[in-house]
N, C-alpha and C positions, 0 to 999 in steps of 0.2 A: 606386344608380348611376342617372344621368340619361340618358334616351334621347336619341339625336342629334336636334337641332332643337328640343329643349324649351327650352334656354336662349334661343334666338332668339325662340321664341313668348312666353316670359315677358317678355323685354325689350321685345317689341313691344306687350305689354299694359300696360306701365307708363303711368301717367297722363301725358298730353301737356300741357305748359303752353303755352297760346295767348297770343300777345302782340299788342298793338295798335301802330299806327304812331304817330309823334310827334304830340302835340296840335296842332301848327301845321298839320297836313294839312288839316283842314276849311276853312282859309282858301283853300287852293289849289283844293279841289273846289267851293267855293261859287261859283266863277266859271262853272261849267257852264251854269246857267240863263241867266245874263247873256250868255254866249257864243252861246247859241241865238238870243236876240233880236238880238244884233249881226249874226249870220250872216244872219238873215232880212232885216234892214235893208240889208245889203250886197248880198244877192241881188236884192232888189226895191226899190231906193232911191226910186222914184217913189211906190209904194204906201206906203212907210214915211213919206215926207214928207207925203202926204195925211192919213195917220192922225194924225201929230203935230200938224198944223194944226187938226184937229178937237178936240184935247184942250184943255180949259181948265186954268188953273193949279191949281185945286182937284183936278181929276181926275188931273193929273200927280203931284201930291203924294201922293194916295191910292194911285196905282199904285206909286210908289216905296216908300211905307210898307208895301205888301204884298209887293213884289218882294224888297226887301232882307232882311226876316226869312225869307221863303221860301227864298232862296238860302242864307242862313246855316243854316237848318234842314236843307236838303238836304246841305250840306257836313258838318254834324255827324252826320247819320244814316249817310251813306256811310262816314264814318270809324268810327263806332260798330260797323257791321256788317262791317268788314274786320279779319280776324285772320290771323296766320301762326304757324306752329309748325315746329320742327325735330325730327323723330322719328329713330329709329335708321336709317331707310332712305330718308327723303324729306323734302323741304320742302313743307309744305302752305300754300296761300294761299286763304283763303275771302273772297270779295267778293260784292257785290250787295245792293241794297236791296229790289227787287221780285223780280228774277230772280237766284237764287243760283248762284254759280259756284265750284267748288273745284278748284284746280290741284294735282296731285300730281306733284312734280318729283323724280325719282329722283336721289339724290345722286351716284351713280357716273356719271350722264350729264351732269352739269354740267361744262362745259369752260372757262368763264371767268365771272368775277364782276367787274363794273366798278362803280366808285363815281363818280358825277357830282354836281357842285354848281353849279347855276345861281347867278347873282349874288345874287338875293334869298335863296336857300337858304344861301349862304355867310354872309350877314348874320345870318340866323336861327340859324346853327349846326347845320343839318340837311343831309342828303345823300340821294341816290337810289341804290338798289342795282339794277343791271341784270344779269340772268343769261342767259348763252348756253348753251343746252341742245342736245345733239346731236339732230338730227332735227326741229328746229323752226325756222321762219323768223322768227317774232316773238319778241322778248325779253320774258320776264316781268320785272316790276319791283316793288320795294317803295319807295313814295314817300309820305311821307318818314320817315327814321329820324334819331335824333340822330347827330351825326358820329362820336362814339366807338362807339356801338352799331352803326353801319353797318360800320365797320372791323372791329370784333370779330366780327360775323356773317360778314363776308366771309372773314376768316381761318379761322373755324370751318368754313364750307362748303368752302373749298379743302382744308383738312386732312381733312375727311370724304371728299371726292371722291378724295383721294390714298390713302385706305384706312385712315386712323387710326381707332382705336376711339372710340366716343362719349365714353367716360370720359376719354380723353386729348386729344381734339380741342380742348377749351377751353384746355388747357395749352400747346398748340403755339404759339398766338398768331400775330402777323403775321410772315411769313418775312422774314429780313434781305435787304436789297437792296444790290447793288454797282453803282454808277453806271458806265455804259458811254459815254454821250454826253449832251451838253447843247448845244442850239442857241443861240448868242448872238443876242439880239434884232436887232442890227445886220445880221448875216448874213441873218437871215430877212427883214428889210425890204428889203435889196438884192436878194435872190432874188425877192421879189414884184415889184419894179420891173422886173427883167430877165426876167420871164415873158411869153411871147408873148400869152397870154390876157388879161393886164392891158392891154397896148397895143391889142389887137384890140377889146376892149369899149370902151375909151376913144375910139378912133378912130370906132367906130360911133356912140357917144353924141354926137360932134361933127359927123360928116358927115351922118348921116341927118336930124337936125332942120334942118340948113342946106339940104339938098336939098328937104325938104318946104316950107320957107319960100319958096324960090325958085319952087316949083311951085304952091303954094296961097295964100301970103301970109296964112295963118290962124294967129294966135297960139295958139288953142286946140289946133289939130292939132299944132303944134310942141311945146307943153307936154305934151300927152297922149302923145307919142312920146318926147320928150327926157327927161322925168323918169324913166320906167321904165328907159330905157337908162343914164342916169347912176346910178340905183340898182343896176342889174346890174353896172356897172363898179366901183362901190364894194364890192359884195358879193364880187366876185372878187378884190379886192386887200385892202381893209381887213378884210373878213370872214375871209380866210385868215390874215392876220397876227394878228388877235385870237384865232382858234381854235387856231393853232399856236404861240402865244407861250409862251416858257419851256418848250420841248419837252425832256423828259428821258426817256432810255431807261436802265433798270436791269435787272440780272439777279438773279433770285431762284430758289429751288427750285421755285416754282410757275409759272415761265415768265418772259417778259420783261415788265417793268412799264413802262407809258408814261403819263407825267403831262404835261398841257398845258392851256393856256387862260389868257387874261387876265381875262375877265369870268366866264365859266362854266368852272369847273375840272373836268377829267375825269381819272380814274385808271383806265386800262384794263390788261388782261392779254392778252398773246399766248400762247395755250395751246401748250405744247410738243407737237410731233408733229402739230399740226393745220394747220400752214402747208402749203399745196398748191403755191403759186407765189410766187416773189420776183421783182420787176421793178426793175431799176436804170434809172432814167430820167435822161437827159442832155439838157436843152434847149439850143438853139443858143447863146444868150447866156450860158450858165453855163460853157461849155467853157474859156474863157480863165482862169477862176478854178479850174478843176478840180473843180467842184461836181457832185453828183448828188443825186437823190431816190430813196428806196427805198419801194416800195409792195408790199403783200401781198394774196394771196387766201387767206383762212382759211376752212376748211370750217365752215359753220353760224354764221359770225360776220360782223359788219359792220366789224370792224377792217380798215382798208385802207392806212394809212400807218404805216411804221416809222420813217423818217427824213425830215423835210421838206426839209432841205438840209444837206449836209456834204461835206468833201473826200472824194474817191473812196476813198482808203486807209482813212479812218475808217469810211465807210459799209460797205466790204467787211469790216472787222473785226466790225461788228455783224451783218452777214449770216452770218458764220461762226458766230455764237452761235445764230442761228435755224436754220441748216442745218449741224449739226456734221459736220466732215469734208469740206465742200464748198469748193472753190476756184473763185472767179469766173474764167472763161476770159478771157485777154487778147484785145484787139481783133484783134491780128495772127493769132491762132489760129483765128478764125472763118472758115469756108469760105463763099465767095460763090457765088451761082448762076452757071451758065454764061452767056457773053455773049449767046447767042441768047435768053435770058430777057427781054432788052430789047425783043424783038418783042411780048411780052405786056404788060409794064409799062415803058414808056420812062423813062429816067433814074432813077426811084425804085427800080428793081431793085438798084441799087448799095448801097442801105441794108440789104438783106437779108443774113443770114448765120446759120450754125448751128455748133454745136460739141457733141459728145457725149463726155462723160468717164465715168469709172467710177461717178460718183455722180449726175450731172444731165444732163438734156437742155436745151440752151441755144439760144434762137432770138432773133435781133435783127431789128428792122425800124425804118424811119424814117431820113430824111436830116437834116431840121432838128431834129426832136425824137427822138433815138435812145432806144430802149427795148430792154433785154436781159432776156428772161424766162428764169428758171431753174426747172426742174421736177425735183425729185428722182425718180429712177426708181420708188421705192416708192409715189409718189403718183399715178402714171399709171393711169387707169381704163380707157382704151381708146385705140387708135391707128387712124387712118383715112387712106386715100390718096384724094385727089380730083384729077380730071383732066378738064377740059372739052374740047370739040372743038378750040379754038384752041391750047390747051396741048398737046394730043395731036399737033397738027401740028408743033409745035416741040420735041417730046419733053421736056417738063418737066411737073412735077406738084407738088402741095402735100401735105404730110404734117401731119395734125392730131393733136395730143396732147390728150386730154381728161383733166381732173383732177377730184378729189372736190369741188371748190368750184363745179361746174357751169360752169367756164371752159375755154377752149381756147387752147392755144399752137400756132402754126402755123409750120412751116418752109416758106417759100414758094419756088416756082419752082426746085425742085431738078431735076437731071437725072433722067429717068424711071427709069433703071436704079438710080441712087443712091437714089431715093425708095423703090423696091421693097425694096432691101436695108435701108434705114433702117426701113421698116415691120416687116420680120421681126426685125431686131436689137432694135428698141425693145420689141417684145412680149416677147422673151426677157429683156431687162434689167429690165422691169417685174416679171416673175414672180420673178426672183431677188432684186430689190430689196425686194419685199414680204416675202419669206421672211426676209431678214436685217435688216429694219427694227426700230428700237427701239420699245418700247411707248409708246403715246400716254397717258402717265400723268404726273401731277404728282409732283414730288419723287422721281423715279426717276433714279438716276445711271447 
């Protein structure tokens, strides 16, 4: 008869097979020494120019003959000394050429595994694996793996995180996906054009250089200001279109899958049970088309967009998959602050509103760009009431609801008595919500 725990000890002592990254990885890492030199040149361009003028052609060729092999050797050595392995309990990543670092990532603490493919990686047939781990701000990553190997490892890690035994995790494979939403490129392009930030950055790029020209008549001043502003305008519009192109949301046993990107392709996972807040954003120029944008706050993750643009009914159906049992409150059901709140915030107080249902705390703010935040009661970490002297004079107060993603949703300018009752009631709803909440596990029905 085997004593308890012996099987686990024997399993842990089994030989662990360490693997290396894809052979194309040294090409990526060889750029590090070159990047250091470029960074120095950008930081001190005058000194860099003086040093370059002193170099003869022969010296420059010798420097290149030394730098290129040194960079190649550095890339090869960093790849050679990087290993990873999956044991029965953790993922180990060993890195470092001079200073060794070993990361021990417990499998049960992995909450999301994303696969990203920059443009050149797609050409080379490789992918980068990024891991969201509970309790860490920075993502660990494996870059690069072969595309098939990356997907297979991702499926194995998710299966192991869900509690499957090591012997069966390989057989589980990639979980099936049912598509919920796909954003047409034309709708995305129109939504970018109808976004206030796009027009604001474009107007700034046209007006500011014109004013500077009238004030200084200096071409260099206009160029130094106008070019960055035009670049920022392009980044806010073209950059968003490229990043959110072909946006797809699918449902699988390991959470919601999000695929997007025109040049750099990204495959993300929204972990079930880890969503703290859902925001339904409605810009002014989208309202005639009935479009909204859905954003997320996910504990310990950088995933922030669920739906870039979609009709409201479609977006709410996707929200229902993220927050099971939650119904988005109608605009007419939101309670506005009392009229005396206008003494504290003129005009804009009309954009505030709240609704409390059996499942969520909902708060809206904004007149031109409306945003409705939904916080499940089970995700509320603390509730606070704030009331300054001016608000005390007009008998109004703010109620702040803090979530596990270190974010706060605020019910602004509520009647003071209502705010006190809301504070007590929300504290009780949070306790009962956490008691009845579903487990934060993958593949749990």
